[in-house]
C-alpha positions in Angstrom: 0.1 0.0 0.0 1.3 3.3 -1.4 0.5 6.7 0.0 -1.6 8.7 -2.3 -0.1 10.4 -5.0 3.1 8.5 -4.9 5.0 8.7 -8.3 5.6 4.9 -9.5 7.9 3.9 -12.5 8.4 0.7 -13.9 10.8 -0.1 -16.6 10.6 -3.0 -18.7 12.8 -4.8 -21.4 11.9 -6.7 -24.6 10.8 -10.2 -23.1 13.0 -12.3 -25.3 16.4 -10.1 -24.3 15.4 -10.3 -20.6 14.9 -13.9 -20.7 18.3 -14.5 -22.4 19.8 -12.0 -20.2 18.6 -13.9 -17.3 20.0 -17.2 -18.6 23.4 -15.5 -19.2 23.2 -14.2 -15.7 22.5 -17.8 -14.4 25.5 -18.9 -16.1 27.9 -16.0 -14.6 26.5 -17.0 -11.1 27.3 -20.8 -11.5 30.3 -20.8 -13.9 32.3 -17.7 -13.2 34.6 -17.8 -10.4 34.6 -14.1 -9.8 30.8 -14.2 -9.3 30.7 -14.5 -5.5 33.0 -11.4 -5.2 31.3 -9.4 -8.0 27.5 -9.9 -7.2 25.9 -9.0 -3.9 23.2 -11.2 -4.5 25.2 -14.2 -5.4 24.0 -16.5 -2.5 20.5 -16.2 -3.6 21.2 -16.5 -7.3 23.3 -19.3 -6.9 20.7 -21.4 -5.6 18.4 -20.5 -8.7 21.4 -21.2 -11.0 22.0 -24.8 -9.4 18.2 -25.6 -9.8 17.8 -24.1 -13.0 21.1 -25.0 -14.9 21.2 -28.7 -13.7 21.0 -30.0 -17.3 23.5 -29.0 -20.0 21.1 -27.2 -22.6 19.0 -24.4 -23.0 16.1 -26.8 -23.6 17.1 -28.3 -19.9 16.9 -24.7 -18.7 13.4 -24.2 -20.1 12.3 -27.7 -18.6 13.5 -26.3 -15.4 12.8 -22.7 -14.9 9.6 -21.6 -13.1 7.4 -19.7 -15.6 7.2 -16.8 -12.6 10.8 -16.5 -13.1 10.6 -16.7 -17.0 8.0 -13.9 -17.1 8.6 -11.6 -14.2 7.4 -8.6 -16.0 4.0 -10.0 -16.2 4.2 -11.6 -12.9 4.9 -8.2 -11.2 1.5 -6.9 -12.5 -0.4 -10.3 -12.2 0.2 -13.1 -10.0 -2.0 -15.3 -12.0 0.1 -14.0 -15.3 -3.0 -12.7 -16.8 -2.2 -10.1 -19.6 -5.6 -7.9 -19.2 -5.1 -8.0 -15.4 -1.4 -6.8 -15.7 -2.2 -4.2 -18.1 -4.9 -2.8 -15.7 -2.3 -2.7 -12.7 0.4 -1.4 -15.0 -1.9 1.4 -16.0 -1.6 2.7 -12.4 2.2 3.5 -12.7 2.9 7.0 -13.2 5.6 6.3 -15.6 6.3 3.4 -17.9 10.0 3.4 -19.4 11.7 0.9 -21.7 15.2 -0.3 -21.7 15.5 0.6 -25.6 14.2 4.2 -24.7 15.5 4.4 -21.4 17.7 7.6 -21.8 15.1 9.9 -23.2 12.5 8.2 -21.0 14.4 8.9 -18.0 14.9 12.6 -19.0 11.3 12.9 -19.5 10.8 11.8 -16.0 13.5 13.9 -14.8 11.7 17.0 -16.1 8.4 16.1 -14.9 9.6 15.6 -11.3 12.0 18.5 -11.6 15.0 16.3 -10.5 18.4 16.0 -12.1 17.9 12.1 -12.4 21.1 10.5 -14.2 21.8 6.8 -15.5 24.0 4.8 -13.5 25.1 1.1 -14.3 25.8 -0.5 -11.2 25.6 -4.0 -12.0 27.0 -5.9 -15.3 27.8 -9.6 -15.2 28.5 -11.3 -18.3 29.4 -15.1 -18.4 32.9 -15.9 -19.9 31.2 -18.8 -21.3 29.9 -18.1 -25.0 26.1 -19.0 -25.0 24.5 -19.8 -28.2 20.9 -20.4 -28.6 19.5 -22.4 -31.7 16.8 -20.9 -33.6 14.6 -24.2 -32.3 15.5 -22.8 -28.5 14.7 -19.3 -29.3 11.3 -20.3 -30.9 10.4 -22.4 -28.0 11.4 -19.5 -25.4 9.3 -17.2 -27.7 6.2 -19.5 -27.3 6.8 -19.9 -23.5 6.9 -16.0 -23.1 4.1 -15.2 -25.5 2.1 -13.6 -22.8 4.8 -11.4 -21.4 5.5 -10.3 -25.0 1.8 -9.6 -25.5 2.0 -7.7 -22.4 5.0 -5.7 -23.3 3.8 -5.1 -26.8 0.5 -3.7 -25.5 2.2 -1.5 -22.8 4.8 -0.2 -25.5 2.0 0.9 -27.7 0.7 3.1 -24.7 3.5 4.4 -23.4 2.7 7.2 -20.8 4.0 9.3 -18.2 1.5 11.4 -15.9 1.8 13.2 -12.6 
C-alpha cells in the first residue's frame, strides 16, 4: 500500500532479451569464479542457478525454470499471469519506461519531477562462457513467454507518463 500521489515507475525490457539475459546471468553465477565477489546477491542467485542449470542445454533450462521467473515482468503486475489484469495494474504507474528508450524516458521523468536524474550502471555481469541459442530453442522460448510479450507490446503501444 503506497501513500496517495506516490509517483511510481516501472522499467520494462523486451521479454526475449530479458529472458536470454537472465539465462546468461545464471551462467555467470554458476560458472564464473569471480561471481561471489562481484554480485552481492550471489548466494540467492546461486541457488537458482543450481536448480535451473542442472541440465546441460537451453532446453533443459526451459524445462526447469519457473514460469514466474521466466516472465517476471508480467508476474509483477498479475500473480496469475493474466495479461488483461497486468495491463490494468500497470496502467496505475505514473511512468512506464523501456530499456530501449531508457535515456530519453528518464529525461522525461526528470523534467516532470524537476529532478536531476542520471543513468548509473551499477551491475553488469557477463558469463565468460559463450552461450549460443539455436533457432529451435529461441522459438520454444518465444512460445513460453508469449503472454509477457503480448503484455509488453501492448504497454509499449500506450507509453505514458503522468503526474
